[in-house]
C-alpha positions in Angstrom: 66.9 -13.4 35.0 64.3 -16.4 35.7 67.9 -18.1 35.5 68.9 -16.6 38.9 65.2 -16.7 40.2 65.4 -20.5 40.0 68.6 -20.8 40.0 68.4 -19.6 44.0 64.9 -20.2 44.7 63.1 -17.9 44.1 59.9 -17.9 44.4 58.0 -14.5 44.5 58.6 -11.5 42.3 61.5 -9.9 43.0 61.8 -7.6 45.3 65.1 -4.8 46.2 66.7 -5.5 49.9 69.1 -3.2 51.1 70.7 -5.8 51.3 71.3 -5.8 47.9 72.4 -2.4 47.6 75.0 -3.2 49.7 76.5 -5.9 48.1 76.5 -3.9 44.9 78.5 -1.0 46.8 80.4 -3.5 48.4 81.4 -5.1 45.0 82.1 -1.5 43.2 84.2 -0.6 46.3 86.6 -3.6 46.0 86.6 -3.2 41.8 87.9 0.4 42.2 90.8 -0.8 45.1 91.8 -3.0 41.9 92.3 -0.8 39.6 92.8 2.6 41.7 94.8 1.6 44.4 94.6 1.4 47.7 93.7 4.7 48.3 90.3 4.4 47.0 89.4 3.0 51.0 88.4 6.6 51.7 85.0 5.8 50.0 84.5 2.2 50.9 84.6 3.6 54.9 81.8 6.5 54.2 79.6 3.8 53.1 80.5 1.6 56.3 80.3 4.6 58.4 77.1 6.0 56.8 75.5 2.0 56.7 76.4 1.6 61.4 74.7 4.6 61.7 71.3 4.0 60.0 71.6 0.4 61.2 72.5 1.9 64.5 69.5 4.6 64.2 66.6 1.8 62.1 67.7 -1.5 61.5 68.9 -2.6 64.7 69.4 -6.2 62.8 73.3 -7.4 64.4 74.2 -8.5 61.1 74.3 -5.5 59.5 76.4 -4.2 62.3 79.0 -6.6 62.0 78.9 -5.7 58.3 79.6 -2.4 58.6 82.0 -2.6 61.5 83.7 -4.9 59.2 83.8 -2.8 56.0 85.7 -0.4 58.7 87.9 -2.6 60.2 88.6 -3.7 56.3 89.0 -0.8 54.5 91.2 1.2 57.5 93.6 -1.8 57.3 93.8 -0.8 53.8 94.4 2.6 55.1 96.7 2.7 56.9 98.9 -0.1 54.7 98.0 3.5 52.1 99.4 6.0 54.5 102.5 4.3 55.7 103.8 2.8 52.4 102.9 -0.3 53.5 
């Protein structure tokens, strides 16, 4: 962990943030899609919609809203591909 702190220049003790959790969930979503196929995109879509609702009701940061909107668009695209057999 010390090597990671030095590489990224993290001076104070590490504090887990919402974006860290979001990145981990996105990694899980991508891994599940690669392993199990496009049908798992429902998971990513649900997480993105929930996150957008949370952003609009609490945080209101533009970058968070954009990240969740892109997650919604991407997972919707994957689901359309899955449902149409493309």
